[in-house]
C-alpha positions, 0 to 999 in steps of 0.5 A, spaced: 560 476 497 563 482 502 570 485 501 572 479 496 567 482 491 573 488 489 577 483 486 571 483 480 575 490 479 582 489 481 588 485 482 591 489 487 586 492 492 588 497 498 586 502 503 588 507 508 586 507 515 589 511 521 597 511 520 597 504 516 596 503 508 594 496 507 595 492 500 593 485 498 596 481 492 593 475 493 597 472 486 603 474 489 606 478 483 605 485 484 608 486 491 615 485 493 616 479 498 609 476 498 607 469 498 601 465 498 601 464 506 602 472 507 599 475 500 599 482 503 603 488 506 601 493 512 605 499 512 606 505 517 606 510 512 607 515 518 613 513 520 616 511 513 618 515 507 613 511 503 609 517 500 616 520 497 618 513 495 613 511 491 609 517 490 605 514 484 602 509 488 600 513 494 599 519 491 591 518 489 590 517 497 592 524 498 584 527 498 579 528 503 583 530 508 589 525 507 596 527 506 599 521 507 604 524 512 599 524 518 594 519 521 587 519 517 581 519 521 577 515 516 578 509 511 580 510 503 580 504 499 584 504 492 582 499 487 586 500 480 582 497 475 584 491 471 586 493 464 586 488 459 593 485 459 592 484 467 586 480 465 589 476 460 594 473 465 589 474 471 587 468 476 582 472 479 578 475 473 579 475 466 574 481 466 578 488 464 575 494 466 575 501 463 573 508 465 567 508 462 565 502 466 566 505 472 562 511 470 556 507 468 557 503 475 557 511 478 550 512 475 547 505 477 549 507 484 546 514 484 540 511 481 540 506 487 543 511 492 536 512 496 535 504 496 542 503 499 541 508 504 534 507 506 535 502 511 542 503 514 543 504 521 550 509 521 551 511 513 548 518 512 551 520 505 554 517 499 558 521 494 561 520 488 567 523 485 572 523 479 579 526 479 581 528 472 588 528 470 592 534 472 586 537 476 588 539 484 582 535 487 576 530 485 570 533 482 563 531 485 559 528 480 553 525 484 551 525 491 545 522 495 544 523 502 539 523 508 537 530 508 537 534 515 540 528 519 539 531 526 539 527 532 532 525 531 533 522 525 540 518 527 536 516 533 530 513 529 535 510 524 539 506 530 532 503 533 534 496 531 541 497 536 537 501 541 531 496 541 536 490 541 538 492 548 532 493 550 530 490 557 522 491 556 523 486 551 516 483 553 513 488 549 513 489 541 516 495 540 514 499 533 518 506 531 515 510 525 518 516 522 519 520 516 525 521 512 527 525 506 533 524 501 537 529 497 540 527 491 544 531 487 547 530 480 552 535 476 549 538 470 555 542 467 557 547 472 551 546 477 547 541 480 540 538 479 537 536 486 531 531 487 528 530 494 525 524 495 521 523 501 519 516 505 515 514 511 518 508 515 515 503 520 520 499 524 518 493 529 522 489 534 517 483 536 517 481 543 521 475 546 514 472 548 511 472 541 511 467 536 517 469 532 521 471 539 520 464 542 522 461 535 528 465 535 530 463 542 529 456 540 533 456 534 539 460 538 539 454 543 538 448 539 541 450 532 546 455 533 542 460 529 542 467 532 536 471 529 532 477 530 525 478 530 526 485 526 523 488 520 520 494 517 517 497 511 518 504 508 513 507 503 515 513 498 510 519 499 513 524 494 509 526 488 508 522 481 514 525 478 516 520 473 523 519 477 519 517 483 516 510 479 523 506 481 522 508 488 515 505 488 517 498 485 517 494 491 524 490 493 526 486 499 532 488 503 536 485 508 539 492 511 541 493 504 537 492 497 537 485 495 536 483 487 529 481 489 522 484 486 516 483 492 511 485 487 509 490 492 509 498 492 513 499 498 520 496 501 520 491 505 527 490 510 528 485 515 533 480 519 532 475 513 536 469 512 538 470 505 542 465 501 549 465 501 550 469 495 545 474 497 540 473 491 534 472 495 531 469 501 530 462 504 523 459 503 519 453 501 518 447 504 523 442 501 528 444 505 533 440 510 533 441 517 537 448 517 534 450 511 527 449 514 529 453 520 531 459 516 525 458 511 520 458 517 523 464 520 523 468 514 515 466 514 514 468 521 518 475 519 513 476 514 507 474 518 508 477 525 513 483 524 512 485 517 505 485 516 503 488 522 508 494 520 505 494 514 498 495 518 501 501 521 504 504 515 497 504 512 494 508 518 499 513 519 500 515 512 493 517 511 494 524 513 501 525 509 499 524 502 496 529 497 490 524 494 487 517 496 490 515 489 497 515 492 494 512 498 490 506 495 497 505 491 500 503 496 496 497 497 498 490 495 494 488 488 495 483 483 498 476 483 504 475 488 510 469 487 512 466 494 514 467 499 510 475 498 504 472 497 504 469 504 505 476 506 500 479 502 495 474 505 497 476 512 497 484 511 489 483 509 488 479 515 491 485 519 487 490 516 481 487 517 479 491 523 483 497 522 480 504 519 484 503 513 478 505 508 476 512 507 468 513 506 465 520 506 460 518 511 459 523 516 463 529 512 469 524 511 471 518 516 476 512 516 472 505 517 475 498 517 473 493 511 469 489 516 464 495 517 465 498 510 461 496 504 464 496 497 460 501 492 457 499 486 460 503 481 457 500 475 450 502 476 448 507 471 446 512 477 452 510 482 453 517 484 446 519 486 446 512 489 452 513 493 449 520 496 443 516 498 446 511 502 451 515 505 445 519 508 442 513 511 448 512 514 451 506 510 459 506 510 460 506 503 467 506 500 470 508 493 476 503 491 479 502 484 476 495 481 483 492 482 483 493 490 476 491 491 477 485 487 483 484 492 479 485 498 474 480 496 479 475 494 483 475 501 478 477 506 477 470 509 476 472 516 469 475 514 465 476 509 467 483 505 460 487 504 458 490 497 453 494 495 448 490 491 441 491 490 440 485 495 444 488 501 441 495 500 434 492 501 436 489 507 439 495 509 433 500 507 428 495 511 432 496 518 434 504 516 431 508 522 432 515 517 429 513 511 423 518 512 428 524 512 431 522 505 429 526 499 424 523 494 429 523 488 434 519 492 428 514 494 427 514 487 434 512 486 434 507 491 427 504 488 430 503 481 436 499 484 433 495 489 429 492 483 435 492 478 436 484 480 429 482 480 424 479 475 417 482 475 414 476 479 419 476 484 418 483 486 413 482 491 417 476 494 424 479 495 422 487 496 417 486 501 416 491 507 421 496 502 418 503 503 419 506 496 413 506 493 412 513 491 405 515 492 401 521 489 400 524 496 407 525 497 408 519 501 411 512 500 408 506 501 411 499 502 411 493 497 408 486 499 406 480 496 399 480 492 395 477 498 398 481 503 399 489 506 396 495 502 394 495 495 397 501 490 394 503 484 397 505 477 392 509 473 392 513 466 393 520 466 385 521 466 384 517 472 390 520 475 386 527 475 379 523 477 383 519 483 385 525 487 381 524 493 385 517 494 392 519 492 394 515 498 393 509 494 395 511 487 402 511 485 405 518 483 405 519 475 410 525 476 416 520 476 421 518 471 418 514 465 423 508 466 421 507 473 413 508 472 414 503 466 417 498 471 412 499 476 406 497 471 410 491 469 410 489 476 403 490 477 401 486 470 404 480 473 399 480 479 404 478 484 405 484 488 401 489 491 401 494 485 394 493 481 392 496 474 386 501 476 379 499 473 372 501 474 371 495 479 376 499 484 373 505 483 366 502 486 370 500 492 372 507 493 367 511 491 365 513 498 371 517 498 369 521 492 362 524 495 361 528 501 361 524 508 354 527 510 351 522 504 353 516 508 347 512 510 342 517 506 337 514 501 336 520 497 341 526 497 341 533 493 346 534 488 347 540 483 352 538 478 353 545 477 356 546 484 
């Protein structure tokens, strides 16, 4: 871990900085006059003749502006690779390395370059070179850099340093910005370039918050110094194949950890990590110090990362080219500990936030609490959705897996879903139903009856004003013994009954709907009735002139 990791590659690391060259020989076998108690040397190469006497040793430093004669305003490391002979007798590692191994590492670092830079405060560029034999200078193979690293970019990337010193620590601070990375790969005589874009939200919790208070207690009682800082980053680039790896969620403690979170965004935090940086502390079966670290990581996920994710969803809505890309950022699927804790908290945090898109009122963002998840399985789902939007229902269309996540994690409220029952309740209370077109009302009628058997329609569809009448109006359902009765008749009766079209079901509607209403009428449990001659006698006064009323004898000319 740390600098000691260089001993995987070499037995004799060295570096140049300022006017000194420093060499380490922990085995005390390569450098003269070194010992176990003093296993290295520091040489002032400016005032010595080192470059002249040991040219083979120091000439590789003569690059990137260093000439080994004047002080170098930077730092250069040299790790001569351990060959097979050295590995056979090395006490540090028996693993030899050759040039192809380093070439493979370079390619891996290039692939990881964006992640390596993503959450760093000061490093803006990584470049990889090879220095071929007899060539005058190194040749660049790969590079990854923060594109257009202006003052604002540096200001955002160093937010953690700035906010740590902030006097206004009673307030939680959030900082959001977009960042582009330029990647270059040498292909023959030219460079192939790629641009990767990210949106980053970073948060410092207040000292008065739950996690802030915990950090103060950990410092005072356990001498564990913690910082309530975290950030999330979402790749906002298009769907090019090389982008997929950037949307595989990783955990970071400024640098990437070998931890997959299951998310599609990157999570960075001031985590308490294991000693080998292979994971973060979590779990309930810890000793006292371990328990403090485990609780801290949980608080960081719940109190800092989850609110940051909420802000990210709100802020990227106008940055992405499609809602498919937007919804791809949402957590979905199953998650291992401790990331399942984060996912649960994310869905709690967004419950009242306008993070779902609805076509209501021409298009607006609504919260899960106020939204209705649309029924995509209904055969006329599109027409149903259009009808409900016209009536003012904030329906949202989501991928099935995302709908399932909302239903699974919305424990703090009951997620509303478009069902025949919810639509029946909504339509009864709707004030704008009169303005809805006939075709949409018929779709609503079909849907509202979908989950009901014939004998239950009068009970569960009561006061639903969706019965299509021959005069163009719509009547309401009720039980058989209540409300106004409406008649279903055959074609001949339909022609004859024109004077009472306000009580007759329209024949000019889809056959399957008419057939269903006929079945309801035959059940005799609703206010729908199959017309017969007895009903004609009851309504006979409607078929004769009004002046005939109360007369014993009238004149009638059948030819008139």
